[in-house]
C-alpha positions as CSV (number, residue, x, y, z in Angstrom):
1,M,0.1,0.1,-0.1
2,Q,1.3,3.3,-0.8
3,D,1.6,6.4,1.5
4,P,-0.8,9.1,0.8
5,K,0.8,11.9,-1.3
6,P,0.2,15.7,-0.4
7,S,-1.9,17.5,-3.0
8,N,0.7,20.2,-3.8
9,L,4.2,19.0,-3.0
10,S,5.7,22.0,-4.8
11,N,4.5,24.2,-1.8
12,V,6.4,22.1,0.8
13,R,9.9,23.1,2.0
14,P,12.8,20.6,1.9
15,A,12.8,18.0,4.7
16,N,15.9,19.7,6.2
17,I,14.1,22.9,6.6
18,L,10.9,21.3,7.9
19,A,13.0,19.6,10.7
20,I,13.9,23.1,12.2
21,A,10.7,25.1,11.2
22,E,8.5,26.7,13.8
23,C,5.5,26.9,11.6
24,F,4.0,25.0,8.7
25,S,1.6,25.8,5.8
26,V,-1.4,23.4,5.4
27,D,0.5,21.7,2.6
28,E,3.4,21.1,4.8
29,V,1.0,19.8,7.6
30,E,-0.4,17.6,5.1
31,A,3.0,16.3,3.9
32,L,4.1,15.8,7.5
33,T,1.1,13.8,8.9
34,G,-0.5,12.1,5.7
35,I,-3.8,13.8,6.8
36,K,-5.9,15.5,3.8
37,R,-6.1,19.2,3.5
38,S,-9.8,19.0,3.8
39,T,-9.6,17.3,7.1
40,I,-7.1,19.7,8.3
41,Y,-9.3,22.7,7.2
42,E,-12.2,21.0,9.2
43,E,-10.2,20.7,12.3
44,I,-9.3,24.4,11.9
45,K,-12.8,25.3,11.3
46,T,-14.0,23.5,14.5
47,G,-11.4,25.0,16.5
48,Q,-9.3,21.6,17.1
49,L,-6.2,22.9,15.4
50,A,-5.1,26.6,15.6
51,M,-4.1,28.4,12.5
52,R,-2.8,31.8,12.6
53,K,-2.5,34.6,9.8
54,C,0.2,37.1,9.1
55,R,-0.3,39.4,5.9
56,G,-2.6,36.8,4.2
57,R,-0.3,33.8,5.1
58,S,-1.7,31.0,7.2
59,V,0.6,29.2,9.4
60,I,0.4,26.4,12.0
61,L,2.8,26.6,14.8
62,R,4.9,23.5,15.5
63,D,3.6,23.2,19.1
64,D,0.0,23.5,18.0
65,L,0.4,20.8,15.5
66,R,2.0,18.7,18.2
67,A,-0.6,19.3,20.6
68,W,-3.4,18.6,18.0
69,V,-1.9,15.2,16.9
70,V,-1.3,14.1,20.8
71,A,-4.9,15.0,21.4
72,L,-6.3,12.8,18.7
73,P,-8.1,9.8,19.9
74,L,-6.4,6.5,20.1
75,S,-7.6,4.0,17.3
76,N,-9.5,0.8,18.2
77,L,-6.5,-1.1,17.1
78,A,-4.3,0.5,19.7
79,A,-6.6,-0.5,22.3
80,T,-6.7,-4.2,21.3
81,W,-3.2,-4.6,20.1
82,K,-1.5,-7.8,21.2
83,D,2.2,-8.7,21.0
């Protein structure tokens, strides 16, 4: 099974820059998490994920992204996983 591909990879900075970046575009969040843009925007709309604006540019802070991912519910597989 192939990994999901971001819809607009040309807008994503190189991996070495993403590793030290303090904020990300929605395209970069999609590339980093594999979660679709539409889901990311829905999470922003409902207030689950914080997005900030500066002169027309939308960014998601690294700390906000991490907090959002950590707060996601565990999957049923995680609850029933056996070694």
